[in-house]
N, C-alpha and C positions, 0 to 999 in steps of 0.2 A: 384188191377190190376195195373201192371207196364206198363208205356208208354215208348216205345222204340223210340229214335230219328230216323228220316229217315236216310237211308244209305248215302245219299248225304251230310248230316250234318257231319257224321263221316269222310267221305272222305275229305271234306273241312277242317275240324279241323286238321286232320292228315297232309294234304298238308301245311297248314299254320304253323304248328309246325315244319315241316321239312324245310320250307323256312326260318323261323326265326333262326333255328339252323345253316343253311348254311351261313347266313348273319352275324352271331356272329363273331366278330374279336377276335383273340387270344390276350392274355395279351401282352403288350409291353415288349420288352427285358429289363431286369434289369441289369444295369451296376453299380458296386459298386466302391468306391474309397478306400475301406478298404481291403488292401492286406491280412492281417492276417486272417480276417474273410473269405475271398475268399478261402484261402488254407484249412481252416477247413471245409468249405462247399464242396470243391472239394473232399476231403477225404471221407466225409460222403456220398456224392452222386456218388462217383467213376467217376468223370469227370475230364477233363483237364482244365487248367486255361489259358485264353487268355488275355494277357496284351496289352493294347492299349495306347502307348505313343503318346500323342496328344497335340496340341496347339489349344484348343477349340475355341478361339476367334481371331485367327490370321492366322492359317495355311491353305492355300488354298487346298493343297492335303488332309489334314484331313477333310475338308468340303466335298471334292469329295468322299472320302472313306465312310463318313457317308451317303451321298446321294446315292451313287452307290452300296454300299454293306450292311452296317449295317441297313439301313432302309428297305431293301427288305425282303419280306416274306420268300424267299428261305433261306436266311441267318438266319433269326429268327428261322425257323423250325429246321435247323441243330444245331444252337447254343443252343437252349433250351435242346436238347438231349445230347450234348457233352461238353459244356463249362460252366465254371463260368467266367463271363466277368468282367474285371477290367479296369477302366479308370485311367490313370496316366497323369494328365493334367499339362501343363506348360503354363498357360494363361498370357496375358498382362494386361487386364483390370479387369478380375474377380479375386477376392481375395480368396485364399484358407486358410484353417486353418493352423497354424504352424505345427501341427501334420501331416497333409496330405502333406504339402510342404516338410517337412523333409523326410517322407516316399518316396515320388516320386523321390526326389533327390538321396536318398540312393539306390533305385531300378534302377535308371538311371545309376549309377556308377556300381552297382553289375552286371548288364547285358550289360554293355558297349554300351549304346545307345548314339549315337552321333548326329543323325538326327531324325526328325519326319516327317510324321508318321512312327512309328516302331511298329510292332506286334511281340510279343514273345509268343510262345505256351509252356506251362509247363505241366508236369504230376502232379498228386496230391502230389507227394513227392518233387516238385519244381525242378525236373530235366528238363533242357531246351531241347525241342524237335524241335523247329523251330524258326527262326529269319528272319522276312521279313521286310526289310527297304524300305520305300517309298511306293507310290501307283502309278501304271502306267496305271490305267484304265482297269485292268483285270476282273473286275466285280466279282460277287459272286462265280461262278464256278471256275474261274481262281485263286482267292485268296484262296479258300478252297483247291484247288489242291496244291498250294504252301505250305500251312500250313501242309497238310497231306503228302507231299513229300519233306522233308527238305533237300534232298541231294544236290540240287542246291542252297541252302542258308546256307552256313556254319555258325556255331555259332562262333561269335568272342570271343577272349579271353578278359576277363575283364581287362581293363586298366583304371587307374584313369584319369579322364578328367574333363573339365569344365562342370558346370551344364548347362543343356539345357536352352538357352535363345533365344528369338525370335530376328531376325535381326532388326535393327533399321528401315531400309527401304530397302526392296528387292521385287523381283517379287513374292515371296511366302508369303508376308504379306499383309493382308487386314483386315479390320474390318468386322465382321458379326453380 
C-alpha cells in the first residue's frame, strides 16, 4: 500500500521551490578583454559587440557608468540577449599584459577614441553602428536609446592620435 503525502506538504514544497527559483540571481555579466574572441563569439551567436573604453582605476565617469548602468539588472538582461561585451582598459595602477595593452591601443586608434568612457557598438562583421563618448548620467534606458539610435552620435573618422593616458591630476582622476 502506497502512502500519499498530505496535500499541504505538496503545496508547501511547490511554494518553496517557486520561492527559491524567484530568488536565484542570474549569472553576472561577462566582459572579455579578448577582442578577437569576442568577434568570433558575436558571429556564432548573432550578437552585436559592445566595446567599453575605460580607465578602470582612475576615471570617475567610468565608475559612474559601471554603477548606474552596467551593474543594473535591466542592462544585464538586455546585454545577455544582444551583446558580446568587451572591456578595453587604460588603467594607471593595474598592469595589463603586453598583448592586451597593444590590442587596446590598436583599437583606440582604429576607432578614433580620444576620451573615455567611450562605448562603441559594432555588428558581428565589425561594422561600427554607434559611438557614444562620455557618460552624462542618462541611466540604462537613456544609454540603450543612444546605442540603438546612433543618428545623434556620428561615427568619427579614424585619425591617428596619441594613446589614451590618464591626466596626471584632474577632476576626472581619482583612485578607486
